C-alpha positions as CSV (number, residue, x, y, z in Angstrom):
1,M,122.8,-8.0,-51.1
2,T,121.0,-8.7,-54.1
3,R,119.2,-11.4,-52.4
4,H,118.2,-9.3,-49.6
5,S,117.0,-6.4,-51.8
6,M,115.0,-8.9,-53.9
7,R,113.4,-10.2,-50.8
8,L,112.5,-6.6,-49.7
9,I,111.1,-5.7,-53.0
10,S,109.0,-8.8,-53.2
11,T,107.7,-8.2,-49.7
12,V,106.7,-4.6,-50.6
13,I,105.0,-5.8,-53.7
14,G,103.2,-8.5,-51.8
15,V,101.9,-6.1,-49.1
16,G,100.9,-3.6,-51.8
17,F,99.0,-6.3,-53.7
18,T,97.3,-7.5,-50.5
19,L,96.2,-4.0,-49.6
20,G,95.0,-3.5,-53.1
21,L,92.8,-6.6,-52.9
22,V,91.5,-5.9,-49.4
23,G,90.9,-2.2,-50.1
24,C,91.7,0.8,-48.1
25,D,89.0,2.5,-46.0
26,Y,91.0,5.6,-45.4
27,W,90.1,8.6,-47.6
28,P,91.8,11.9,-47.0
29,P,89.4,14.6,-45.9
30,A,90.0,16.8,-48.9
31,L,89.1,13.9,-51.2
32,Q,86.0,13.1,-49.2
33,A,84.8,16.7,-49.4
34,E,85.4,16.7,-53.2
35,I,83.4,13.5,-53.5
36,E,80.5,14.9,-51.5
37,Q,80.5,18.1,-53.6
38,L,80.4,16.0,-56.8
39,R,77.5,13.9,-55.4
40,S,75.6,17.1,-54.5
41,E,76.2,18.6,-57.9
42,A,75.1,15.4,-59.5
43,Q,71.8,15.4,-57.5
44,T,71.2,19.1,-58.3
45,L,71.8,18.4,-62.0
46,T,69.5,15.4,-61.9
47,I,66.7,17.6,-60.3
48,E,67.3,20.3,-62.9
49,K,67.2,17.7,-65.7
50,T,63.9,16.4,-64.4
51,Q,62.5,19.9,-64.3
52,L,63.7,20.7,-67.8
53,Q,62.2,17.5,-69.1
54,A,58.8,18.4,-67.5
55,Q,59.1,21.9,-69.1
56,V,59.8,20.3,-72.5
57,I,56.8,18.0,-72.2
58,E,54.6,21.0,-71.1
59,L,55.9,23.1,-74.0
60,S,55.3,20.3,-76.4
61,K,51.7,20.0,-75.3
62,T,51.3,23.8,-75.6
63,K,52.8,23.7,-79.1
64,Q,50.4,21.0,-80.1
65,E,47.4,23.0,-78.8
66,L,48.7,26.2,-80.6
67,Q,49.2,24.2,-83.8
68,G,45.6,23.0,-83.5
69,Q,44.4,26.5,-83.0
70,L,46.5,27.7,-86.0
71,D,45.1,25.0,-88.2
72,E,41.5,25.9,-87.1
73,L,42.2,29.6,-87.8
74,S,43.7,28.9,-91.1
75,R,40.6,26.9,-92.1
76,I,38.3,29.7,-90.9
77,N,40.5,32.2,-92.8
78,R,40.1,30.2,-96.0
79,E,36.4,30.0,-95.5
80,K,36.1,33.7,-94.9
81,T,38.3,34.4,-97.9
82,G,35.9,32.3,-100.1
83,I,32.9,34.2,-98.7
84,I,34.5,37.6,-99.3
85,T,35.4,36.6,-102.8
86,G,31.8,35.4,-103.4
87,L,30.4,38.6,-102.0
88,Q,32.8,40.7,-104.2
89,N,31.7,38.8,-107.3
90,Q,28.0,39.4,-106.3
91,L,28.7,43.1,-105.7
92,D,30.4,43.4,-109.1
93,A,27.4,41.7,-110.8
94,V,24.9,44.0,-109.0
95,R,26.9,47.0,-110.0
96,A,27.0,45.8,-113.6
97,R,23.2,45.3,-113.6
98,A,22.7,48.7,-112.0
99,L,24.8,50.3,-114.7
100,K,22.9,48.5,-117.4
101,A,19.5,49.5,-115.9
102,R,20.6,53.1,-115.6
103,A,21.8,53.1,-119.2
104,L,18.4,51.8,-120.4
105,K,16.4,54.3,-118.4
106,T,18.2,57.4,-119.6
107,P,18.3,57.9,-123.3
108,P,21.7,58.3,-124.8
109,H,22.9,61.9,-124.8
110,K,22.6,63.3,-128.3
111,T,23.9,66.6,-129.4
112,P,21.0,68.8,-130.3
113,A,20.6,69.2,-134.0
114,K,20.7,72.6,-135.6
115,P,17.2,73.7,-136.6
116,T,16.9,73.9,-140.3
117,V,15.6,77.2,-141.4
118,K,13.7,77.2,-144.6
119,A,14.1,80.1,-146.8
120,Q,10.9,82.1,-146.9
121,P,10.1,83.9,-150.1
122,T,11.1,87.5,-149.8
123,S,8.2,88.6,-151.9
124,K,5.7,91.0,-150.4
125,S,2.8,88.9,-151.3
126,A,1.3,86.8,-148.5
127,P,1.3,83.1,-149.0
128,K,-1.9,81.6,-150.2
129,T,-4.2,80.3,-147.5
130,P,-7.8,79.4,-147.5
131,A,-9.8,82.5,-146.8
132,S,-13.0,80.9,-145.6
133,K,-13.4,79.5,-142.2
134,G,-15.0,76.2,-142.6
135,P,-16.7,74.1,-140.1
136,T,-13.6,72.2,-139.3
137,Q,-11.8,75.3,-138.2
138,K,-14.8,76.4,-136.0
139,A,-14.9,73.0,-134.3
140,A,-11.2,73.3,-133.5
141,G,-11.9,76.7,-131.9
142,I,-9.9,78.7,-134.3
143,R,-11.2,82.2,-134.9
């Protein structure tokens, strides 16, 4: 029996090997449905991948445009900052000149000095003054 079982086993292996080389065209329906579903999903994923790549390219272009605008605005901002700084310096200089001019036009504020009162003689005699009215006094219009 050993010979007979060896022959049977070798026949089964031979048939299996032959079928393996020739191939089998029979696929169970459940396996075929699963294969079709996987193919459909692969196509869907390929389409989505293509769309996403297009979006990435579009976003990259938009990013480059926005970066260019940002660079331009930064340059303009630096220019405007320089102009503003220059104008502020000019304004400070004009204010300083105006303060100097105002200081030169108005005399410095001095505190009024107390009038000095000379002590007059307390004697009842009048001070000596010329009694005659000379020609100089008449010309001046003093009477």
